[in-house]
N, C-alpha and C positions, 0 to 999 in steps of 0.2 A: 204504711210502713213497709217500704221495699227493702230487702236485704239481699246481698249478692249470694250466689249459689255456693255451697260448701259440699264436698263429697268424701266418702270414706268407703273402701272396699273391704267387705268381709266375705268369708267362704262359708258354704254349707253343704259342700260335696265330700267325696272321700280323700281328704287330705291326709298325706303322711307327715309333713311338717309345714308349718307356716311360721316364718320368722324374719327377722332383719338379716340382711347380709352385709358384706364388707363395702357395699357402694350405697348404703343408706336406702335400700329398696326392699320391700317385703317379697318374699319368695314363697310360692305356693307349690310344694312338692307333691306329685301325684303319680300313681302307678299307671303304666300304659293299660288302656282297656277300661279304666275306672271312670266314674261319672264326676265331671267337673261342674261346679255350680258357684259362680261369683255373683255377689250382690253389691250393688252400688247404693249405699245409704246416703241420701241427699238432704240437705237442709237449704232454706232460702225462701223469699216471698217476692213474687209468685212462684208456685211450685216449679222447680227446674225441670227441664227435659233432659233425659239421659241418653247418651250415645256411647256405644262400645266400639273401640277399634283395636287393631292388633298390629304389631310389628313381628318380624320372624326372629329366630333366635340368635342371629348374628347381624352385625351392622351392615354386612354386604348384602344381605337379603333385602329384595324390595318390599315396599310397605304393601301391606294387604288392604284391598280397597273395601272389603266387606265391612259393613257397619251394622250394628244391631241397635235399634232404638227401643230399649227395654231396660228396667232396673236390674233384672236378674238375667244373667248370661249362663246358659246350660249347654254342655257338650257331652253327649252320650258316647261312651267308649272312646275317650281321648286317644289320639295317636301321637307318635313322637313328633311328627311334623307340624303339630298344633301347639307345641311349646313356644314360649317367647313372652314378650311384654304385651300385657293387656292394658288398655287405657280406658278409663271411665271419665267421660267429659259431661259435666252438669252445667247447664246454662239456662239462665231465666231472663236474659237481656239487661240484667242490672249488674254493672261492673264487669270485671273479668271473669270469664268462665272458670269454673274449678275443675282441675284435671288431676286424677290420681292414677297411679300405675301399680301394677303387681306382675312380677315375673312367675310364669308357670313353668315349672322344671318337671318334665315328664321323665320318669325312671322306667328303665327297661333293661333286660339282659336276654340277648339272642343265644341260640345254641352255638358253641364255639365250632370252628372249621379247623381240622387238623390236615396238614400236607406234609409229605416226606420228600426230602431231597437227598441224593447220594452223590459223593464224589470219590474218586479213586485217583491216588497220586502215587508216583514212584518215589521211593526212599533209598538213599545210599547207592546211587547209581544203578537203580533198576534191580538190586538184589531181591527186594520184595516189594509188594504194593500195600499202601495203607488206605483203608476204606473208612470214610466219615460219613455219618448220617445226620442230617438236620431235620428235626421234628419242629415244624412251625405251627403255632396255634393262634388263631385270630378270632376276635369276637367284638361284636358291636354292643355297647352298653352305656348306660348313664345311671349312676356315676361310673368312673373308671373301674374296670374290674381287677380283682386280685387273682393271680394264677397260681395254681399248685400242680406240679408234675409228679406223677406216680409211675413206678416200675412195679407192675403187678398191683399189689395193694399198699405197698410202702411208698411214702413220699421221698422224692429224691432230694438230697441235701448236697449242694455242690461243694461245700467245705469238707464233706467226708468221703467224696468220690472223685478222684483226679481225672477220670475218664469222661467226665461230663463238664458241660459249660452251659449255663443259662443266661441269656442276655436278651435286650430289647434291640431289634434292628432299627436302623435309621430309615426314614422316608417310607414308611409303611402305612397303609390305609387302615383305620381302625386300630385297635389295641392288640399288640402282637407280642408273644414270648417265644423264643426259640430255645430248644433243647438241643445241644450238639453232643453227639456221641463221637468221641475221638478214637481212632485207631480201633475199629469195632472189635469188641471181645466176645467170647461165647455167651457170657451172661447177659449181654446187650440184646440178644435175641429174646424178646419178652413182649408182653402187652403193655402199652404205654397209654396213660389216661391223663388228659388235660382237663383240669377242674378249674372252673372260674366262678367267681363270687363277688356279689356287690354288698356282702356283709348283712344280708337280710334287710336291706333298706326297703321300705314299703312291703316287707314280708315277701320280697322276691327270692324264690329258692335258688340255690346253686345249680349249675348246669355242667355237663361234662361230655367229653368224647373220647373213645378208646380206639387204638390202632394196634394190630399185631405185627410186630417186626420179625421177619424170618430171613434166612439167607436166600430165599426165592423172591423176595420183594423187588419188583421191577416196575419201571414206568410203562404206560400204554403205548402201543404202535397200531397203525390202521393201514389197511389196503382198500382202495376204491375200485369198485367193479366197472366203472365207466370212466370216459375221458373227462378231464376237467372242464370242458366245454362239450355240451350235448345239445344237438339240434334235432328236433323232432317235428313231425306233422301234428296239426290239431286233431282231437278225437282219439288220440292213441293212448294206451296205457304206459307209464314210465316207471321203471324199477331201479332204484338206486340203492346199492348194497354197500355197507362199511363192514369189512371183516376185520376182527381184532387178531393181530398176528403176535402180540406179546402183551405182558402186564400181569402182575400178580400184586395184590388181590385182583380178582376178576374185574376188568373196567366195566363201567355203565356207559352205554352208547346212546346219544340223544341226537335228534335232528332239529334243526331250526332254519328259518328263512330270514335273510337279511332284510331289516326294515319292515317286514310284514309277517303276520302269522302263517302257519302252514295252511294250505288250501282245505276247504272243508271236506273235500272228497279224498283226503290223503289218509294213509294207513301206515303206521310204524310198528314193526314187529322184529325183534331180535336184530336190530341194527339195520333193517331193511325199511326203506321209505318207498311206498307204492302210491303214485299219483293216478287217478282214475280219469280217463276221457279229458286229457289236458286242453286247455285252451290258452290263447296268447296272454291272458291275465295271470296265468300260472308260471310265467317266465320270471327268472330271477336267480339269485345266488342261494343255493341251498348248502348249509354247513352241517358236517357230521363231526361230533366231538365225543371222544372217549376219556373218561375220567376214573381214577381209582385213588386219588389223593397222593399219588407218588410221582415226583417230578412234575413236568408241565403237562397240561392235557393234550392229547394228540388230536389234530384237526385236519379235516380234508373238505375241499370246497368244490362244488359243481356248478357251473354256470348254465342253466337250463334255458334254451331259447326255442320257443314254440313258433314256428313259422306262421307269418301272417302278411297280407297285402292290403293296403287300404286305397286311399285316393291317388289316381294316375292322372298327372297333368302333363302338358306340353307348352312349348314356347317356340314362337317363330322370330328368329333375330335377323333382321336385314344386315347388310354389309356395314359393320360398325365402324370401319375405317372411312366410310364415305358419309357418315351421319345420315344415313338413309332411313326412312320410315315406311318403305313400300318395297315391293319385289320389282327388280329390274333386271333385264337380260344383260348379261356380261359382268354381273356382279355376284359376289359371294352370298350365300344364304346358309343360315344354321338352323337345324330343327333339333329341338332338345326334348327329352322324355324322362320324367321322374315319377317313382312310386314310393309311397310311405311304407316300408316294409321292415320286417324282423325275421332274420338278421339282414341289415341293409347290404352288407358286402357280398351276400350269397345270391343276390338277384341277377338273373341273366337277362339281358336285352337283346332283341332280335329286330332288325329293320327290313321292311319290305317296300318295294316300288311297285304299284298296280299288282300287289299280292305275289310279287317275284322277290325271293330273298336276295338281299343286296350284299355284295362282296365289295371289299375295298378296291378302289380304282383311282385313276387320276382325277376324276371329276366327283366321285362319291367316296367320302372318307367317314368310317364309323368309328366314333370314340367311345370305347366301353365305359370309361369314367372321365368325364370332362373336367379338367382342372379348373376351367373358368366358371364352372357352375356349382351349385350346391353338391356336397358329397352324395354319391349314389345316383348321379345323373349321367344318362348316355346321350350323345349327340350325333347327328348326322350332318356332315358339312358338304354342301353342294358348291363346288368350286367353279367360278366363271359361269354362271347359269346359262343354259341354252334352252331353246323352245322344247327340245326333247326331254327337258327335266321337269317340265310341267306335268304332274301326275298326282296321284293319291299315294301318300306315303303312310305306312302303318308301323306302330312301335308296340311290340309285344313284349310284356314283362312276365317271367315266371321263375319258379324255383326248379332246376333241373331234377328229375327223378321224384318230385314230390306230388302229393294229391292236392296241393292247394291250387285252386283254379288260376289259370293265367289271366292277365288283364291286357286289353288292347285299346289303343286309341288311333284313329284315322285322321289324317291331315291332308286337306285338298289344297294343293299348291298350283295356283295359275294367277296370272296378273289380275283377273277379274274376281277371283274368289278370296283374295287377301287385300283388304283395305284398312287404313288406320281407323281407330275408333273415334267417334264424336260423342262428347258427354254434354247433356244439356238438362237444364231444370224447367219443367213445363211452365207455361204462362200461368201466373198466380200461385205457383208453388214455392216461390223464394222464401215466403213466410207462412208457416203453418200455425194457426192458432187452434188450440184445444182446451177445454176445461179440465181443471184438475180431477184426476180419477178417469178421465176418458181415454180414448184411443186415437193415436195419431199416426198417419201415413206420411213419411217423407219419401219423395220420388226424385230420382235422377235417371233420366232415359239415356241409354247408350245404343249407339249404333256403329257398326263396322263388321268386318268379315275377317276372321271368326269374331263373334261378339263375346268380349271377355267378361268375367264376373265383375260386380262393383263392390269395392270395400268401403264400409262406413266407419267413421271414428269421430271423436269430439275435436272440434277445432282448437280447444284448449287442451294442449297435449298432457296436461296433468290430470285431466278427468278421464275416467274409464267410461265404457259404455254401460247401459243399465245391466247387461248381463255379467259384468265384471271383467270382460275382455277388452283389449285396446282396440281391436278391429273386429267387425262383423261382416261376413261375406254374404252377398245377395246375388242370386243368379239373374234377376230382371232389374236391379236397381231400386227396388221397393223395400223400404225399412219400416216395419210396423212396431210401434211402441204401445204397450198396454198398460193401463193403470198409471197414467203419467202423473208425476208429481212435480212441484214447482222447482225442486233442485235440478230437473232435467232441462230446464229452460236454457236456451243458449244456441250457439252455432253448431252445426253438424257438417263435416266434410264427407263428400263422396269422391272416389277416384277409381280409375280402371286398374284391375289387377294385372300384374305383369306376366301371368300364366294364362293358359287356354286362350291364347290370341298372341298379338304382336308383342314382343319384348322390347318396347320403346318407352320413351318418357310418358309417364301416366297423365291422364287427362283429370282435371280437378274441377269441383264445383262445391258451392256451399248452400245450405238451407237452414233458415233460422226457425227454431221452435219457440213459439210464444205460448206459455202456459198461463191461463186465466184462472184466478181464484177469488173467492169472496173476500170482502174487507176483513183485515186483522184489527181488532178494536181493544181498547183499554178503557175501563176496566171491564172484564168478563162478568164479574160479579163484585158488588160493593155494598157493605152494610154501612148505612148512613144513620146516626142518631142525631137528634136535634130537639131543643125545647119547643113546645107548641107556640104558635103565633110568631115565629120567626121565619125569615126567607131561607129557602134551600136552593142551591143551584147544583144540577146534575150535568156532567160533561161527559160525552162519549167520544173519545178521540180515535180517529182512524190512523193507525200506525202505518199500514201499507195495504196495497190493494192493486189488482190488475184485472180489468183496466182501472186506472186511478180515479176516473171521474164517477162521482156518486150519482146514481139515478134517482134514489128516493130515500127519505128519512121519515120514520113514523114512530110516535110515541104512544105508549099504552099505559093505563093505569088498572092493576088488577085485571088484566086481559081486555079491558075496554078502550077503544082508540079515544085519544084526546083530540076531537074533531076541530076544536077552536085554534089548534097550533097549526101554523103553515111555515115550517123551518126551511131555510134555504140549504139545499143539498151541498153546496160548496162551502158553507161555513162550518166551523166545529159545532157538531150537534150538541145543544144544550137546552136544559129546561129549568126555569126558575118559577118557584111558587112559595106561597106562605103555608107553612105546615100548620094543621090543626087536627083535632082528634077524628075528623071524618075523612081526611085524605092521606092517613097512614096506609102503607100497603107496598105492593111491588110495582115498580116501574120498569118498563122495558122501552129501549131505543133500538128499533129495527132498521139497519143501514143496508141498502142494496146498491150494487154497482152494475146490475143488469146480468151478472154471472151467477151471483149467489147473495144470500142474505145473512148477516151476522147480527148478534144481539148484545147489547150492554144491559145488564140487569142490576137494578138498585133496590135494595130492601130498606125502605124509608120508615122510620120509627121514631116515636117520643118515648118508647119504653126504655127504662134504664138498663145499662149493662148489668150483668151478673155480678154477685159478690165473688171474692176470692178468699178461700179458707186459708188461715194461717196455721201451718203444721208444726211450727217449732216453739209452741208455747211451753215454758218450763214448768213442769210438775202440774199439769192441767187437772189431775184427779185428786179429789180429797175423799177420804172415808168418812161416811156419816154414821149415825146411830141406825140401829134396826137393819143391819145388813144392806145399807144403801150407800151410794157414792155420788158425788157431784162432779161435773166436768166443766171447766173454763173453756167455753167456745170463742174463738177469736177469728176475726176476719177483717179485710179491707174492701172497700168499694172501687171497682174498676171505673175510671173516668166518670166521677160523680157529677162534674159540671157539664157533661156532654148533653144532659136532658134536662127535664123539669126537676125541680127541687125533690130530693128524697126525703120523705117524712117518716119512714120506718121500714120494718122487715116482717114478712111472713115467715113464721118458723113452723115447720111440720116435723112430727116425730113419729118414726115407724119402728116396729119391732117384728121380725119374722114376717115381712111383707104386709103387716096389718098396721093401719093408721090408728095411732094412739090419740093424738089431738093436733090441732093447729092453734096458733096464737100470734098476735102481732106485738112485735118488739119496737117500741119507740126509740128512734135513733135520728135525731134532727140534723140536717145539713152535714152529712159526713164530708171530709176534705180528702183529697187525693193522697194516698199513703198513710191516712190516719188509721190506727188500729182500734178496732171496736170489739167489746167483750160482752159476753152474756153467760151467766152461769145456769147450767142445766142441773136441776135437783131431782132427788127422788128416783135415781137410777139404781136398778137393783143389781147387786153383785151376784153372779159374774156376767151378767147379760150385756149384749152389744145393742146398739141402736143406730138407725139410719136417720141422720138429721138433714133436713132439706131447708134451704134459705132462699128468699126471693126479696128484692127491693121493691118498695112501693112509692109511687108519686101521686099526686092529686088526680091524675088522669089514667094511670095504668099500673100494672104490676109486671116486673121484670121475670127473666126466666129463673127457675129454680136450680141450684147447685146443691149437690149432696155429698156427704162424707159419712163414713162409718165410725162411731165411737166404740172403742174396745175397751173393756176393762183390762188394766195391766196388773201383773202380779205385784203384791205389796213391796217386794224389795227393789223394784224399779223406781218407786217414788216413795221410799220408806219414812217412817218415823223410827227413832232409834229403838231397837229391840234386842233380843238375845240372839238374833240371827248372826251366824259366823259366815263370812264370805271366804270359801276356799278358791275361787276363781275356777270352779269346775265347769260352769257353764259358759259358753261363749259370749253371753251377754254381760259376763264378769260383774254380775250383781249390780248393774246400773252404773259402775264406774266408767269414766270417759277420759280420753286423752286430752290434754290442754293444747289448744291450737297455738299458743304463743311460745311454746318451748322449741328446743332444737331437734328433738327426736322423740320417739315413742317408747313406752314400756311395751313388753312382749309377753304374751301368755304361752306357757310351755309345760311339758312334763318329761320324764325320763325318756319316754318312747319317741318323743319329737325332737330330742337334741341332736344337733349336728354331730355325726361321729368324728369329724375332724376338729372338734372344738378343743380348746385348751382345758387339760384336767386340772390346772392349778388355780381355777377360779370358778365361782358359781356352784350352785348346789347339784348333787346327783339326782336327787329325788325331792318331793315336796316335803312339807314339815311332818306329815304323818308317816313317811318313809315308804310310800307305795309308788310303783312304777307309772301307775295311771293317773295319780294325783297331780293337779296343775298348781302353778304358781306364777306370779308376775315377776319379770326381771329386766334389767337393762343389759344390752350387749355393748361391751366397751371397746370392741375390735374397731379397726379402720371402717369408715372414715371419721369416727368419733375422735375429738380432740379434747385436750385439757380444758375443763370448764364447761363443756357441753351439758345441757340440763334436759331432763325428762320429768314431766309432771303427770301424775295419775290422780283424777279427782273423783271423790266419792259422789254418790247421789246428794241431792239437797235434802237435809233431814229437817223435819218440821218440828218446831219447839212448841208444845202445847200448854206449857206451864211456865209462867215468868219467874216464879220463886220456888225455892226449895221448901221442904216440910218445916212447919213451925217457925215460919219467918226466917229461915236460915240463909237467906240471900238468894242469889240466882241458882236455878236447878243445875246440879252437876251432871256431867256425862263422863263415861269411861271409854276411851279409844285404846283398844287392845290389838296388837298385831304381833307376827313373828318376822324377823329379818335374818338374812343370811349375807354376810360381808367377808368373803374369803378371798385373798389375793394380795400380792405385794404392791398393786397399784390401786387399791380401793380408794375411792373418794369420799363423798359426803352423802349421808341419807338425813334429809330434814323432813319434819312433819309440820304443816301449816294448818291453821284454823282460819277458814274463810267464812265470815258472817255476812249474810245478805241483809242489806237495809237499803236506804236511799242509794248508797253506793257500797260496793264490796269492800270490806276491810279484812286484811290478811295479817295474822299474827303467828310467828314461829313458836311452836310449843314443845319441840323436841328436836335433838340434832345429835348425830354420831359420825365420827371421822375414822377411817383407816381399817386395818385388817382386824377382824374380830374372831377369826379362827373358823374351823370347818363345820361348826355346829349351827343349827337354827336356835336363836335366842328370842325371848319374848320381851316386849315392851308394853307398859300400860301408862296411859296419860290421863289425867283428870282435866276436863276443860269446863268452862262455865260461860256458854254463849248466851247472848240476850235476844236472839232471834234465829231464824232458819240458817243453817250452817252447812258447810262442806269440810271434810278432812282431805288435805292435799298431801300426797307422798311425793317429795321432790328428791330425785338422785342426781348427783353432780359427778360427772366422770373425772377420774383421777389422772395420773400421769402416764398410764399405759393400758395395754390391752387386757392385762390380768386385774381387771377391775370391776367384774360383774356384781351387781347388787340385786337382791331378791327380796320379795315380801310374800306373806301367805297368812291365811286364817285371820282376816281383819273383821272386828266386830266394833260396834258403837252401841253401847247400852246405857240406859237411864240410871243415874245414881253413881256413887263413888265406886272406884275400883276396889275389889276386895283384897287385893295384895297391899301389904302395909307400905312396901318400899316403891310404890308407884310414884310417877313424877306428878306433882301438882302443878297446874297452871292457874294460880290465883289471880293473875292479872288479866286473864282473858276478858274481852269485851263481849 
């Protein structure tokens, strides 16, 4: 009997409130830093698998990919960013997966921030000036905070003081209240306190901040000890000072670095930042900020540049107007020099010819910054080259007056010393084959004077190199790839670099990388079940392989080769044989392509599949005499027709890891989906037992599956008694929500009520009048509409006697409860008797409509069921939101109700 998955979310953590909101969704309210525990209670057969996912608090936030495969979700010390909707998905492959959601609302209150802003304006033609002060209080909180302004210890009331104005500014981040002091008076110089409160929600205390306003209150001002751009040599100590020149109260000065933390070797003291032994990595923008919460913060920035020089490169550019690729007499030639430096614009380039400093002339022109080259490039133009111009040219780069060492490059310019490059791939190197995990060397040989570097890249421009870069430079044209994987297979392009050689059209070539790997097989592992004396066919499919041709195929049984088989390596490897009790076991197909060997593994067995316990048995426990109980154990058989006929089950019973006994249960020929039952007797209250079950065939026994049988408290599976259910426990005395209604009843007490709820409907406290006492109620607010129904079902009560005393007919039972129906939109409260027989039969036994006043009232109903029964409380929503209905203190007792005016249901079935 397969049944689709069903799920319900309950909480076990430190919740402030759990209730329905106005969008028909459960809300779990919790204080920031508390412990969140959500449990997904599932039903269905086979037992569903549970997966938790989460979306963020607003629709614009992206979905969080984190998934938790566990029935219980725990978050220690929950933070505000972890609020949002949590989804529990239960799936067992039968029908549509069940998905339930709950919104976690994290409550918090930060310390408020108070800032002061002042304005001075001329009044009546500059006869006098009017000074206005704005005190702005901002706080982050959930729920929205309430603000109280105080002067000294007295709250400020705008209606009683014409010199103040309290308002909320537009377009502010967080929650903000502004206190405006108009035309500042002498009494306005005082202590001002901004107190914020979330009305003790989740027991979060109020918070406050105080500011003393005086006639000396002024915003901060700063003066920097250095220029806004500071260039220094590496290895020096740097001191940056921010001097506070104005501000009361005394401003607080802080230093920060844009996009990065301050260096580890830095020291901040009294507004001064000291950097010890600076390196180029310490370069960046440093920010000094002074804050005293008056006006805007004062800020000063320093751009620190630590001098550095890196790679120095050169280029030889023949006469571009003649499309030349070599040096020719009578044509122009350009030599260029570039160094990667910081600051780039402070680099000084000096050119030499045969170690003699070059000055500008008609034939030699030095360009300090060549506009045709990359920024920071210096060039030497040789005009109408003559034989005398053949020489060794040197480019020297340095920082004048700096301790950073200069860099130098020499370029030998003669007709014989400069030749265009030639790029070739050595014979046999066009295709490089390597086994996966090995090392590959790709080679492009370059010749020329001077010999330029070789740049390697993927021929597919959308693919990066293994290092993550788009191009890799090699000095000798050899690219080594280590730990090669199959995704690196493909074409690689090599080309000459345009620097450290002739600046001409690059030479290119390609090398193909062929990565060889062992066959990829399907299946890697397969469990095969079959009846004995039937043919079994095993297939091992090669999905991909490099090289694709198979070199060998070998089959083994339990590690021993099957020598009688001579499979064709080019056919799909398969093995066919008749199964019998002697050839059960593990079969392997080993497929090799000369590079590696892969294995398909088959576990071949005539053993039956395991049983699958049924967890949704209604009322499986029965209380017996002598402090004993019985348990109705139910299960189905997985794929019963896949193996030999099942003739029964071995049942093993354990307690505290000790075997009590084993016995055989006769169950002939189970069918797929058929529910089987067996009653375990003589179990001791309140002990738990481990029950193990394994199917049996004529030839073998299947695997054992186990589950723990736990004794449940009597009220979970009760017989009518004097027990009164006040819904104080989260298990609500075994009551459950009907799956076929429109919405659910909600458990609540005075402490968990929504502070924004309507006061014109619903009870303030439970029937006993205590704040901690709970009750069940329906929330009539949106999206509930007229006629929506919520049904709450009692546990199934067992009827032990069919007739009353002295032959007085069916045994009567008394259903007693308290109800609260206050509000102008109250709908209907019905009580139904549901008797369990071959089919369930429902009978309405009590009903009440409309407003019944602000008090709790008691109702008692006499019913006469003929078998096991449930009591169903049905609430029907009225015409508006002031229609909350509540119930409390429910009891079902054997015998007639003691009160004379109780309602008798003599027609009950």
